[in-house]
C-alpha positions in Angstrom: 81.1 89.6 75.5 80.7 91.7 72.4 77.5 91.2 70.4 77.4 90.5 66.7 76.2 94.0 66.1 79.0 95.5 68.0 81.6 93.4 66.2 80.0 94.5 62.9 80.1 98.2 63.9 83.6 97.9 64.9 84.6 96.3 61.6 82.8 98.9 59.7 84.4 101.8 61.7 87.8 100.2 61.1 87.2 99.9 57.3 86.1 103.6 57.3 89.3 104.6 59.1 91.4 102.7 56.7 89.6 104.2 53.8 90.1 107.7 55.2 93.8 107.1 55.5 93.8 105.8 51.9 92.2 109.1 50.7 95.2 111.1 52.0 97.5 109.2 49.6 95.0 108.3 46.8 96.3 110.9 44.3 99.8 109.5 44.7 99.1 105.9 44.0 100.1 105.9 40.3 102.5 108.8 40.4 104.5 107.6 43.5 103.5 104.3 45.1 103.4 102.2 41.9 106.6 103.4 40.2 108.6 103.3 43.6 107.4 99.8 44.4 108.2 98.7 40.8 111.8 100.1 41.2 112.2 98.2 44.5 110.9 94.9 43.2 112.6 95.0 39.9 116.0 96.2 41.3 116.2 94.1 44.5 114.9 90.8 43.0 112.0 88.6 44.0 110.7 88.7 47.6 108.0 87.0 49.6 104.6 88.7 50.2 105.4 89.7 53.7 108.6 91.5 52.8 106.7 93.2 49.9 104.1 94.3 52.4 106.7 95.7 54.7 108.2 97.7 51.9 104.8 99.0 50.8 103.9 99.9 54.4 107.1 101.8 54.9 106.4 103.8 51.9 102.8 104.4 52.7 103.6 105.6 56.2 106.1 108.2 55.0 103.8 109.4 52.3 100.9 109.5 54.7 102.9 111.7 57.1 103.9 114.1 54.3 100.3 114.3 53.0 98.7 115.0 56.2 100.9 118.1 56.8 100.8 119.2 53.1 96.9 118.9 53.0 96.5 121.1 56.0 98.3 123.9 54.2 96.6 123.4 50.8 92.9 123.0 51.7 91.7 125.7 49.4 93.7 124.3 46.5 92.3 120.7 47.3 88.7 122.0 47.3 89.3 123.1 43.7 91.4 120.2 42.4 91.1 117.3 44.7 87.9 117.6 46.7 88.0 113.9 47.7 90.9 114.5 50.1 89.8 114.3 53.9 90.4 117.8 55.1 89.0 119.5 51.9 85.8 117.3 52.0 85.3 117.8 55.8 85.7 114.0 56.3 88.3 114.8 59.0 88.3 118.0 61.1 91.5 120.2 61.0 91.6 120.0 64.8 93.0 116.5 64.5 95.6 117.3 61.9 98.6 118.0 64.3 97.8 114.9 66.3 97.6 112.7 63.2 100.8 114.1 61.9 102.7 113.5 65.1 101.4 109.9 65.3 102.1 109.2 61.6 105.8 110.5 61.9 106.3 108.5 65.2 105.0 105.3 63.5 107.0 105.8 60.3 110.3 106.5 62.2 109.7 103.5 64.6 109.1 101.3 61.5 112.3 102.7 60.0 114.2 101.8 63.2 113.0 98.3 62.8 114.4 98.2 59.3 117.6 100.1 59.9 116.4 103.0 57.9 116.3 105.6 60.6 118.8 108.0 58.8 116.7 107.9 55.7 113.7 108.8 57.6 115.5 111.6 59.4 116.6 113.2 56.1 113.2 112.6 54.6 111.3 114.4 57.3 113.9 117.3 57.2 113.2 117.6 53.6 109.3 117.4 53.9 109.4 120.0 56.7 111.4 122.4 54.6 109.0 121.7 51.6 105.7 122.1 53.6 106.6 124.6 56.3 109.5 126.8 55.0 108.0 127.6 51.5 110.0 125.3 49.3 106.8 124.0 47.7 106.3 127.6 46.3 109.8 127.8 44.8 110.0 127.6 41.0 113.5 126.4 41.3 113.4 124.0 44.2 110.0 122.4 43.9 110.9 119.6 41.5 114.3 118.9 43.0 112.7 118.5 46.5 110.1 116.2 44.9 112.8 114.2 43.3 114.5 113.8 46.7 111.3 112.5 48.2 111.0 110.1 45.2 114.5 108.9 46.0 113.6 108.2 49.5 110.4 106.4 48.4 112.5 104.1 46.2 115.5 103.6 48.5 113.6 102.5 51.5 111.4 99.7 49.8 114.5 98.6 47.8 116.6 98.1 51.0 113.7 96.2 52.6 113.0 93.9 49.7 116.7 93.4 49.2 117.0 91.8 52.6 118.8 94.9 54.2 121.8 94.3 52.0 123.8 97.1 50.4 122.2 98.2 47.2 123.5 96.7 43.9 124.6 98.9 41.0 121.4 98.2 39.1 119.4 99.3 42.2 121.4 102.6 42.5 121.0 103.3 38.9 117.3 102.4 38.9 116.8 104.8 41.8 118.9 107.5 40.2 116.9 107.2 37.0 113.7 107.6 39.0 115.0 110.9 40.6 116.1 112.3 37.3 112.7 111.4 35.7 110.9 113.3 38.4 113.3 116.2 38.6 112.9 116.7 34.8 109.2 115.8 34.2 107.6 116.1 37.6 105.9 119.3 36.6 103.7 117.3 34.3 101.3 117.0 37.4 101.2 120.8 37.7 99.3 121.4 34.4 96.2 119.9 35.8 96.4 121.9 39.0 97.0 125.3 37.6 94.0 127.0 39.2 94.8 125.5 42.6 98.5 126.4 42.4 97.5 130.0 41.5 95.2 130.3 44.6 98.2 128.9 46.8 100.6 131.4 45.2 102.9 128.6 44.0 105.4 129.4 41.2 105.1 126.3 39.1 106.6 125.9 35.6 103.2 125.8 33.9 102.3 129.1 35.6 105.7 130.9 35.3 106.3 130.3 31.7 104.2 130.6 28.4 102.5 127.3 27.6 104.6 126.6 24.6 107.7 126.8 26.8 106.5 124.7 29.7 104.9 122.0 27.5 107.8 122.0 25.1 110.3 121.5 28.1 108.1 118.6 29.3 108.0 117.0 25.8 111.7 117.5 25.3 112.7 116.0 28.6 110.4 113.0 28.0 112.0 112.4 24.6 115.5 112.6 26.0 114.6 110.3 28.8 112.9 107.8 26.6 116.1 107.6 24.4 118.5 107.6 27.3 116.6 105.0 29.4 116.2 102.7 26.3 119.9 102.9 25.7 120.8 102.3 29.4 118.5 99.3 30.1 118.4 97.7 26.6 114.9 96.4 26.4 113.7 94.3 23.6 112.6 96.3 20.5 108.9 95.6 21.1 109.2 97.1 24.6 111.3 100.1 23.4 108.7 100.7 20.7 105.9 100.7 23.2 107.9 103.0 25.6 108.5 105.5 22.7 104.8 105.2 21.6 103.7 106.2 25.1 106.1 109.2 25.0 104.7 110.2 21.6 101.0 110.0 22.6 101.6 111.9 25.8 103.6 114.6 23.8 100.7 115.0 21.4 98.0 115.1 24.2 99.9 117.8 26.2 100.6 119.8 22.9 97.1 119.8 21.5 94.9 119.7 24.5 95.5 122.5 27.1 92.6 122.8 29.5 93.0 121.6 33.0 90.4 118.9 32.3 92.4 117.9 29.2 95.6 117.9 31.2 94.1 115.5 33.8 93.5 113.1 30.9 96.9 113.7 29.3 98.4 113.0 32.8 97.1 109.4 32.7 99.1 108.8 29.6 102.2 110.3 31.3 101.6 108.0 34.2 101.6 105.0 31.9 104.9 106.2 30.4 106.3 106.7 33.9 105.3 103.2 34.9 106.9 101.7 31.7 110.2 103.7 32.5 110.5 102.2 35.9 109.9 98.6 34.6 112.9 98.9 32.2 115.5 97.8 34.7 113.9 94.3 34.8 115.8 93.6 31.5 119.1 94.0 33.2 117.9 92.1 36.4 116.5 89.1 34.5 120.1 88.0 34.0 120.5 87.8 37.8 117.1 86.0 38.1 118.3 83.5 35.3 115.3 84.4 33.2 115.8 83.9 29.5 
């Protein structure tokens, strides 16, 4: 029979292992996990906690598998920009990377079979393999579209699960499409804060390939256009539309006037608030289906 000390040690080790897995995806919590889950919950309607947990777990498993492989390639970059990550910090040895990746992919695909999402998983892992191992992450033209494709998968899977495995509604499809367009046009907002790391890795990101006034101007113009277009599409109340526009304005000012990498990390937090607000907008169309006045 296990002693109290052994049980306590086992519990502590289990928590440590879970925390280590969390560190692989920590940087994507606000940028990927929160917006994708918001799209799923808003677009597919209310769901019980178990179903929401399944949706979150599906997304985290796929994100974890991607990050394990991605972070084995970008250790030098992570040491500069994201030293908390397990491989960069030495918390996990690189010798376990391949085994961890294989297990993560196997579990993610198995869970997809359970939910009837195996084709989505297959296309997702084909895309992440091309991104990580065939150089698409370094492509100026393909980096953002590939990221948008991943975003689509992160939204589609949870939406399908929360929607009870039913075909996606028009609102759901439009919500996911909006998320894809947002990331395709503004995803390079995250690259301003990682310029030194991307330069080390030889990546051709928009902030490195173009003058600052061009890359920042493009981001601001895209955000302004999306703010207007999404407000027209989802018709939020004037107060909400005003808050959405204000977040866009603050983000634009921050990125325009503050240009060091540390400043860009702070500006990116405002971008993330704008991003979350953008993903909440479909609720004003869905509330009619929920009979909310």
